[in-house]
C-alpha positions in Angstrom: 67.1 22.4 11.3 63.5 22.6 10.0 62.9 26.1 8.3 59.2 27.0 8.5 57.4 29.7 6.6 54.0 30.8 8.6 51.0 31.9 6.8 48.0 33.5 8.4 46.0 36.6 8.0 45.4 36.8 11.9 48.3 38.1 13.9 46.9 36.5 17.0 47.2 33.2 15.2 50.7 33.8 14.2 51.9 34.9 17.3 50.4 31.8 19.0 52.0 29.3 16.6 55.3 31.1 16.9 55.2 30.9 20.7 54.2 27.2 20.4 57.1 26.6 18.3 59.8 28.6 20.4 62.4 26.4 22.0 61.7 23.4 19.8 65.4 22.9 18.8 65.0 21.4 15.4 62.4 23.9 14.2 62.7 27.5 13.5 60.1 30.0 12.1 62.2 31.9 9.4 59.4 34.2 8.2 55.5 35.1 8.5 53.2 36.1 5.5 49.5 37.5 6.0 48.3 36.5 2.6 48.8 34.1 -0.4 50.9 36.9 -2.5 53.4 37.4 0.2 53.6 33.6 0.8 54.4 33.2 -2.7 57.1 35.9 -2.7 58.8 34.4 0.7 58.6 31.2 -0.5 60.6 31.8 -3.7 63.0 33.9 -1.8 63.9 31.7 1.1 62.9 28.2 0.2 61.3 26.9 3.3 61.3 23.4 4.3 57.8 23.5 5.3 54.9 26.2 4.8 52.4 26.1 7.6 49.4 28.0 5.9 45.9 28.9 6.6 43.6 28.1 3.9 41.0 31.0 3.9 42.8 34.2 3.5 42.3 37.4 1.4 43.8 37.9 -2.0 44.5 34.6 -4.1 43.7 32.4 -1.1 45.5 29.4 0.5 44.6 26.6 -2.0 45.8 28.9 -5.1 49.0 29.9 -3.3 49.8 26.3 -2.6 49.4 24.9 -6.0 51.6 28.1 -7.1 54.2 27.3 -4.3 54.7 23.9 -5.3 54.8 24.8 -9.0 58.0 26.9 -7.7 59.4 24.3 -5.6 57.6 20.9 -5.5 60.0 20.0 -2.6 58.4 22.3 -0.3 56.2 20.6 2.1 52.8 22.1 3.1 50.7 21.8 6.1 47.2 23.3 6.0 46.4 24.8 9.3 42.6 25.4 9.4 39.5 25.6 11.2 37.5 23.6 8.4 37.1 19.7 8.7 34.7 19.6 5.8 35.4 16.0 3.8 35.2 17.8 0.4 37.6 20.6 1.6 39.8 17.9 2.9 40.0 16.0 0.0 40.6 19.0 -2.4 43.8 19.7 -0.3 45.0 16.5 -0.7 44.6 16.8 -4.4 46.6 19.9 -4.8 49.6 18.5 -2.9 49.2 19.3 0.9 51.0 16.6 3.2 49.7 17.7 6.4 46.4 18.6 7.7 46.1 20.4 11.0 43.1 22.2 12.7 43.7 25.3 14.7 43.2 23.5 17.8 46.4 21.7 17.7 48.7 21.5 20.7 52.4 21.9 20.6 53.1 18.1 20.6 50.8 17.5 17.5 52.0 20.4 15.4 55.7 19.4 16.0 54.9 16.0 15.3 53.1 17.1 12.1 56.0 19.4 10.9 58.7 16.7 11.5 56.6 14.1 9.6 56.1 16.1 6.5 59.6 17.2 6.5 60.3 13.4 6.3 58.2 13.3 3.4 55.2 11.6 5.4 51.6 12.5 5.4 50.2 14.1 8.7 46.2 14.0 9.3 44.6 15.6 12.1 43.2 12.5 14.3 39.7 14.1 13.8 39.5 13.9 10.3 41.0 10.1 10.4 38.7 8.8 13.0 35.8 10.2 10.7 36.9 8.4 7.7 37.7 5.3 9.9 33.9 5.4 11.3 32.8 5.4 7.9 34.3 2.3 7.0 32.6 0.7 10.0 29.7 -1.7 9.3 31.0 -2.9 6.0 32.1 -6.7 5.5 34.7 -7.8 8.0 38.5 -7.6 6.6 40.4 -5.2 4.9 40.3 -4.4 1.0 44.1 -4.2 1.3 44.1 -8.0 2.1 44.1 -8.6 -1.6 47.7 -7.2 -1.9 50.9 -9.1 -1.7 53.5 -8.2 0.6 55.5 -6.3 -1.8 52.3 -4.3 -3.0 51.2 -3.5 0.7 54.9 -2.2 1.3 54.8 -0.1 -1.7 51.0 1.2 -0.9 51.8 2.1 2.6 54.7 4.3 1.2 52.6 6.0 -1.4 49.7 6.6 1.5 52.3 8.3 3.5 53.1 10.7 0.5 56.6 9.6 -0.8 57.3 9.9 -4.3 57.9 7.0 -6.9 61.6 7.8 -7.0 62.2 8.1 -3.3 60.2 4.6 -2.9 62.5 3.1 -5.6 65.9 4.5 -3.8 64.4 3.2 -0.5 63.5 -0.3 -1.9 66.3 -0.5 -4.5 64.0 -0.9 -7.5 63.7 0.8 -10.7 61.2 3.5 -10.8 59.1 1.9 -13.7 58.9 -1.2 -11.5 57.5 1.0 -8.7 55.0 2.4 -11.3 54.0 -1.2 -12.1 53.3 -2.1 -8.8 51.2 1.1 -8.3 49.0 0.6 -11.0 48.7 -3.0 -10.0 47.6 -1.8 -6.6 45.3 0.6 -8.1 43.6 -2.2 -10.3 43.3 -4.6 -7.1 41.8 -2.1 -5.0 39.5 -0.5 -7.8 40.8 3.0 -7.7 42.7 5.4 -10.0 44.2 8.2 -7.9 47.0 8.4 -4.9 44.4 10.5 -3.1 41.7 7.7 -3.5 44.4 5.2 -2.1 44.9 7.6 1.0 41.2 8.0 1.7 40.7 4.3 1.5 43.7 3.8 3.8 42.0 6.3 6.3 38.4 4.3 5.9 40.2 1.0 6.6 42.0 2.6 9.6 45.5 1.6 7.7 46.8 5.1 7.8 46.3 5.4 11.5 48.0 1.9 12.3 51.0 3.0 10.1 51.7 6.1 11.7 54.0 6.6 14.7 52.7 8.0 17.9 53.5 12.0 18.4 56.8 12.6 19.9 56.7 14.1 23.3 58.3 17.7 23.2 
């Protein structure tokens, strides 16, 4: 069972999301919070698997709350639920550790798919955002910048893009974490980037993230 903490200062949004998730057999909304302070307290007490959080709230606000929640327990997965689709805002959320990005217009299928994806340690990015970054990459030279990577580098890059930690990649591929980190820095060098977030954004521009993602499951 995936235990979800729902955080939003609007009661109607909380009621709507709870109703969307009612009857999903592997997902349970275990608590609701109306602001960042309450979200922190409940995250500390209940240790949810996934926090589904609005970003614009009174008090400390969603971004600050996310940072504090992940400091309390880095294993908690966070999905941003917002009406904001600004690119800089989205990049900031990736940088603080958000794994999922949903707009408030998301339907049941997409929300369930996002919760299941981040629970499994993968990224989930709303299609509108993903498509916008893909469009920004159109018109450039033919071919992908990822073509410079070896098969093993591509394999590791795809796992980083989806949000997997170095230790998890090492366990899955039966490698030493130091070896994974060596590949990681080699990937950065070849692609002329210096951060996991930059790798994710590049993958979005190249259409790679969309190609690697599975289709949403039907609920």
